[in-house]
C-alpha positions as CSV (number, residue, x, y, z in Angstrom):
1,M,75.6,85.8,160.6
2,Y,74.4,85.4,157.2
3,H,71.1,83.8,156.5
4,R,70.0,81.9,153.5
5,N,67.8,84.6,152.3
6,D,70.8,87.2,152.4
7,F,72.9,84.9,150.2
8,K,69.9,84.8,147.8
9,K,69.7,88.5,147.8
10,Q,73.3,89.1,147.5
11,A,73.2,86.7,144.3
12,E,70.3,88.6,142.8
13,V,72.2,91.9,143.0
14,Q,75.3,90.5,141.5
15,S,73.8,88.7,138.7
16,P,73.0,91.5,136.3
17,G,76.7,92.6,136.4
18,Y,78.0,89.0,135.7
19,L,75.4,89.0,132.7
20,L,76.8,92.2,131.3
21,T,80.6,91.4,131.7
22,L,79.9,87.8,129.7
23,P,79.0,89.6,126.5
24,I,82.0,91.9,126.9
25,I,84.5,89.0,127.3
26,C,83.0,87.3,124.4
27,I,83.4,90.4,122.1
28,I,87.1,90.8,123.5
29,I,87.8,87.1,122.8
30,F,86.4,87.5,119.2
31,S,88.4,90.7,118.5
32,V,91.5,89.1,119.5
33,W,90.7,86.1,117.3
34,I,89.9,88.7,114.5
35,G,93.3,90.4,114.9
36,L,95.3,87.2,115.0
37,E,93.6,85.9,112.0
38,Q,94.2,89.0,110.0
39,F,98.0,89.0,111.2
40,R,98.4,85.4,109.9
41,T,96.6,86.2,106.6
42,E,98.9,89.4,106.2
43,M,101.8,86.9,106.7
44,H,100.7,84.6,103.9
45,V,100.1,87.5,101.6
46,L,103.6,88.8,102.1
47,N,104.7,85.6,101.3
48,A,102.7,85.3,98.4
49,R,104.0,88.6,97.0
50,M,107.6,87.5,97.6
51,A,106.8,84.4,95.8
52,R,105.5,86.4,92.8
53,Q,108.5,88.5,92.7
54,K,110.7,85.2,92.3
55,D,108.1,83.5,89.8
56,K,107.5,80.8,92.5
57,W,104.0,80.1,91.2
58,E,103.3,77.0,93.3
59,L,104.3,78.7,96.5
60,L,102.2,81.7,95.7
61,I,99.1,79.5,95.2
62,D,99.9,77.8,98.6
63,E,100.4,80.8,100.4
64,V,97.1,82.2,99.0
65,E,95.3,78.9,100.1
66,K,96.5,79.5,103.6
67,A,95.4,83.1,103.9
68,N,92.0,83.6,105.4
69,A,90.2,84.7,102.1
70,T,86.7,84.5,103.7
71,F,87.3,87.2,106.2
72,F,90.2,89.2,104.5
73,P,89.6,88.7,100.5
74,L,91.8,91.9,99.8
75,D,95.4,92.6,100.5
76,Y,96.2,96.1,101.8
77,T,96.4,97.3,98.5
78,A,92.8,96.4,97.8
79,T,94.0,93.7,95.4
80,P,92.0,90.3,95.8
81,L,94.0,87.5,96.9
82,R,92.6,85.4,94.1
83,W,94.1,87.8,91.7
84,Y,97.5,86.6,92.9
85,S,96.5,82.9,92.4
86,G,94.9,83.7,89.1
87,V,98.2,85.3,87.9
88,A,100.0,81.9,89.2
89,N,97.7,79.8,87.6
90,F,98.1,81.7,84.6
91,Y,101.8,81.3,84.3
92,L,101.4,77.6,85.2
93,N,99.2,77.3,82.1
94,N,96.2,76.4,84.3
95,M,93.9,78.6,82.3
96,D,90.5,77.5,83.4
97,V,91.7,77.7,87.1
98,A,93.2,81.1,86.4
99,F,89.8,82.4,84.5
100,D,88.1,81.2,87.8
101,D,90.3,82.8,90.1
102,F,90.2,86.2,87.9
103,K,86.4,86.0,88.2
104,L,86.5,85.6,91.8
105,A,88.9,88.7,92.2
106,H,86.5,90.6,90.1
107,R,83.7,90.0,92.5
108,E,85.9,91.0,95.4
109,N,87.1,94.3,93.8
110,P,85.3,95.1,90.4
111,N,87.4,98.5,89.9
112,N,90.8,96.9,90.5
113,V,92.5,97.6,86.9
114,H,94.9,94.7,87.2
115,V,91.9,92.4,87.6
116,L,89.9,94.0,84.9
117,N,93.1,93.7,82.6
118,N,93.6,90.1,83.4
119,L,90.0,89.1,83.2
120,A,89.6,90.8,79.9
121,T,92.7,88.8,78.7
122,M,91.1,85.7,79.7
123,Y,87.9,86.5,77.8
124,E,89.8,87.5,74.8
125,M,91.8,84.2,74.9
126,K,88.3,82.4,75.0
127,G,87.1,84.4,72.0
128,N,84.9,86.6,73.8
129,H,85.8,90.0,72.3
130,K,82.7,91.9,73.3
131,E,83.5,91.2,77.1
132,A,87.2,91.8,76.5
133,I,86.7,95.2,75.2
134,K,84.1,96.0,77.8
135,L,86.6,95.2,80.5
136,F,89.6,96.8,79.0
137,S,87.5,99.8,78.5
138,M,86.5,100.0,82.1
139,A,90.2,99.6,83.2
140,T,91.2,102.5,80.9
141,E,88.2,104.6,82.4
142,I,89.5,104.1,85.8
143,S,93.2,104.4,84.9
144,P,93.6,106.4,81.5
145,K,97.2,105.8,81.2
146,F,97.2,102.0,82.4
147,E,99.6,101.0,79.6
148,D,98.7,97.2,79.6
149,A,95.0,97.6,79.3
150,I,95.4,100.4,76.5
151,I,97.8,98.0,74.5
152,N,95.7,94.9,75.1
153,L,92.4,97.0,73.9
154,A,94.2,98.3,70.8
155,A,95.4,94.7,70.2
156,V,91.8,93.3,70.6
157,H,90.8,96.1,67.9
158,Y,93.5,95.4,65.8
159,N,93.0,91.5,65.6
160,L,89.2,92.2,64.9
161,G,90.1,94.5,61.8
162,H,89.1,97.7,63.6
163,I,92.3,99.5,62.7
164,S,91.1,102.9,63.4
165,E,90.0,102.0,66.8
166,A,93.2,100.5,67.5
167,Y,95.1,103.5,66.4
168,E,93.0,105.8,68.5
169,T,93.3,103.6,71.5
170,I,97.1,103.2,71.3
171,R,97.8,106.8,70.7
172,K,96.3,107.7,74.2
173,I,99.8,106.8,75.6
174,E,103.4,107.1,74.7
175,S,105.9,104.3,75.7
176,N,109.3,103.0,74.9
177,S,108.2,99.4,75.8
178,P,109.0,96.8,73.2
179,K,105.3,95.6,73.4
180,Y,103.8,99.2,72.6
181,L,106.5,99.7,69.8
182,E,105.6,96.4,68.2
183,Y,101.9,97.0,68.3
184,L,102.0,100.8,67.2
185,D,104.5,99.4,64.4
186,A,101.8,96.8,63.2
187,I,99.0,99.4,63.3
188,Y,101.0,101.9,61.3
189,K,101.7,99.4,58.5
190,K,98.2,98.3,58.4
191,M,97.0,101.9,58.1
192,N,99.5,102.6,55.2
193,K,98.4,99.8,53.1
């Protein structure tokens, strides 16, 4: 038969085991929650990417807002979620919101060439040529054949009257895209005047 002191001793022996399992259970619950939250966010990112392909800009913004950008600010390609909403806001002509989205995206991944290109475009649209040139140049340093950034950088130089810099920039690539051919033609004409 057990005495009261026996129960007390048995409880004292079991307490340390119980105290060790409680943190482990908490860690497991937290890990499961993180996994589910990441899965949910990935589903919203997938929906946002599909909305982007179909030019459904409002839906894209809604999906980005539903994603957990606090814990998971980047998609699986390291593209910031705010870049997606920035593109959507740009096409919806919400330029101030797009600019803010691109700045947030730049903080999340300052080396993403698409973020750099879009943020530089916004700076150029606001008349900040120096910052635009800096960001376009960073994008071309990271990806020397990134056509959009090279053409945009050449356009900034052209618009500033720096024709030789525009020419040196645009000749870093060869392309048959209409935008490339249009800018190349304009630069040639300006050089031959």
